[in-house]
N, C-alpha and C positions, 0 to 999 in steps of 0.2 A: 383694671385695680391696682390700689397703689404698689409698688414695689415694694420688697421688701430687703434690707442692705442687714449683713451681716454687725452685729453688733461691736468686733474688732473694727472694720471700720470706717463703725461712726466714732469709735472712743479716739482713733488715731484722726480723725479730721471733723473737731470740735464745731468750728464754723457751719460745716456743711449739716452737722446733728443737726444743729438749732434751728439752720434754713427746713430742714427735714421736718424735726418735730411741729414747728409752724402749718407747714403745709399738711401735715397729717391730722394735726389736730384741730387748728382755725380755718383753715383752706379749703380741703378737699376731705369729702366721704370717702366710707371703705371701699366704695367702688369707683373711685377716681372723679367721681361728678362733683363739681363746686359748689358749697358751702353759700347759701343767700340768706339774709336777711325776710324778716317777717314780710316786708313792704312789697320784696323782690319773691318773695316765693309765692304770696298771694296774687301777684302779679303773673307769675308763669303758669299756675293754675291756670289762670284764666285763659291765657293764650292758648294752653293745652284743652279748656274743654273746649276753645271756640273752634282751633284745629281739629279735634274730635266730629265736631258736629257736623264741619266744612268737610271732610274727609268721608263721613259717612253718607252725607248728600250727595255725592261726587262720585263715591262705590254702589249708590241704592241706583244710580242715574247712570252709568256703566252695564251694572247687571241687567237692569228692565232695558236700556236700549239694545246689549245683546240677544238678550233673549227675545224681544218682539219678532226678531229675524225667525227664531224658531215659530213664532203663532200663523206665520204668512200664511202654511196650507191649509189650517185650522179655520181659516176667515173668508169672505166671499171675495172677488176680485176686484171690485171697484175700492173693496176698504186695503187691499190690499197694496193698490196702488199710490192711495194717500198716502200708507205707513210710510212709502218707498219714498214719497214728496216730501214727509214730515222728517225722515232722518239723513235724506239729503239737505234739507234744508240746516237742523241742527249742526253737521259738520260743517257747511258753507258760510252760516251766516243766514241764506237767506230767509224771506216771508211767504208762511203762506197765504194764499187766496183765503176769501175770505169764506168763499162758499165750501173749500177744500178744508177749513178750520173748523165749520160749522158739521161736516159733512164726518171729521174724524170725532171730533163731541159726540156727537149720535152714537157711535159706532164705539164710545168707549167699553160701555158696561159688557160688549160682545167681546173687547180686546182684552177686558181687564178678568174677564172669566176664562178666556184662552191663556192668560198671561199668568192667572194666578195659578192655573192646572202646571203649567211646566214649574214653577216657582215651588208650588208644595210638593215634586215629585225631587228637585235638586235639594230641597231644606231634607225631605226623607232619606237621600242620598246622602246628604251630610249628618244624620242621624245614625245613619247604619254605622257608617265610620267611627261616629264617639262613643258605640255602644264600648261597653266593657263589663268586668262583675259588680263595680258600684252602681251602676247605671245598665243595665240589659233590655230597657225596652225604649227601643228605637223611634222616638214619638217625635215629629218635627217643632210641634209646639210647645215644647219643654228645651228644643235646641240655644235658645240665648243662654239658659241658665247653665245648660253642661257646656256650652264656650266659655261665660263668665268661672265655672267654678277650674276648667282644664287651667284658666287663665292665671287665677290663683295657686293653683298646683304648680304650674310653672315658675310662677316667681318662686316659691315656695324652694323649689328646686333649684333654682338660680341663686339664692342664696345661700344655700347647703352648698351649693359647688365651686361659691365665692370663698366660704370655710375651710373646704378641702382643699382646693388651690393655694389658702393661705399655709394651712399643714404643709401639704406639701412641697410649700417653698422652705417650709422651715427643717425638712426633714431633708430636705438637698441642700441646705447649708449645712446641716449637721454632720450628716456626710460627707461633702467636701471638706468640712473641717479635721473627720476623722481620716479620710482619703490625705489631706496635708502633713498630719500626724505619721499616718503609718509611712510616709515617703521619706519625709524626715528624718523619723527613727531609724528606716534601711539606709538613707545617706550615713549615718552616724557609723552605724554597724557596718557598712563596710569600709569607710573610712577606719574606723579601728582595727578592721581585720585585717587591709589589706595596705593602710600605710598608718596604722598605730603601734602603738608598744608592743603589742600584741605580735605583732607581725613582725617590726625588727627586730625582738626577742628572739623567735622562733630562726629568723635568716641569719644570727647569728649565730643561735645555737647549731645553725646546718653548713654554717662555716665552718664553726670548731670541727664542728663532725667531720667535716670532708680534712681539715689538714691532721686531723687523727690519722683516719685513714690514710693518707697518704705517706704519712710516718711511718704505719706499721708497716703497708706496704713495702717503704724503704729497709725497714726494719728487717725483714723478711727474707728480701733479697741478699744483704748482707750474712744472717745466716746461711744463706744458700752457698756462697761463694767459700762462707766457711769452712761449712762440709764440704765442699767439692775441694778444697787445698788441703783441710785432713783426710779426705779420702786418696786421692790423686799425688802421694809424695815423690821424693827422688826415685826412691828405689821402685818404687811402684810403677813410675813412668820411666825407665830402665826397663824395669822388666818385660811390659807391652810394648816398648816397642824393640826388644826381642825376638819374641813370639812375635810378631806383625812379621817380621825378617823372614821367619820360620815358616809362615804362612804362607810368604808369598812365593819365595823358593818351592814350597811342596808343590802350588801352584803350577808353579813352572815345570816344574820334572812331573807331574800328571798330565800337564798339557802335551808336553813332548811325548809320553810313551802313549796317548790320544792318537796324536798325527801317526806314529808308526804302526799300533793297530789300524788305523784308515788306511796306511799305504798298503800294507801287509794284503786287507782286504780285496784291498782294488786289484790286488797282485793277483789272488786265487781268483775272483773275478775275471780276471783277461782268459785265462785258459779255458774257458767256456764251457762245453756238454762233455769234453773228451776226462776231464779232470773230475770232473760229477761220476763217468761211471767208474772211474776208476776207482774211486772214492768207493762207491757200490761193492765194487769188485773187490775193495781190500777187506771191506766191513764183511763180505760175504765167506774170506778167506780168513778170520779172525772169527767167526762164528763155525767155520768148520774144523780150526786147528781147536779150539774149544772142545765141540764135540767129540774129537780123535783122543785128546785128553781124556775128556770122562770115559768115553771105551776102554782107552788103557784101563786108569784105577779101576772099572770095574773088571777088567779081565782079570788084571793085576792081582784084583782079592777074591775073584774065582779060585784060583790056582795057590 
């Protein structure tokens, strides 16, 4: 088939367009075969007919030779021998003897009968293979017309396939054009978004906002230091320093008292069990004294 080129390519290359149009119109058929004159067409048809006849004869001869081998089992032994000689002579180019040739000709009716049986079986098998809804009867005698009809249908399908391919190529070209436009639009959009005016404006605005943020941060720090300066004036600083000295003195005094208490505790712990017994006895004496005082007060009250 003739290839299809986009119209844009043809418009950009006018010389190629002229050559392509000449080929498409004057030189080639839609299936890319060459256009011929009437005389050339007639000669080509004659050659095709002769080739068809020769091919049919060769195919017929080949089929008969092949099927002759399958008929040997149904024939007499002497006739099988002559058939072998005949096939060998056909392959080697030798010539049969006259008596063998005469015997072969005498056995032709028997050979044809056996061969006809095998060929009829083959034709029946082919007819069975060619059965369809249109031709459900597997009749071997209608096989030529069936094959001819199928060949005509095949030609129609080929022509339809050619048209479908052309349409598919057209759709492919349209799809390629759409993809090209899509890619071009995408690139433009990316350029506008990343490097265009909008992107530069956004970057400038971001820088401006960053500078404003830094300015506000500096202003807040200044306000913080000003507040500290107002809060901690000279009098407040002096008072805090005096209070700090007082706290340090108190801390030193408390540390001294703690060390003194720890020393006394160590001295008490050094006396051991004797001190503990004296303490218990002293506590018992104090308890007895309190009990005696209570008894005296009770007795005095009774008097």
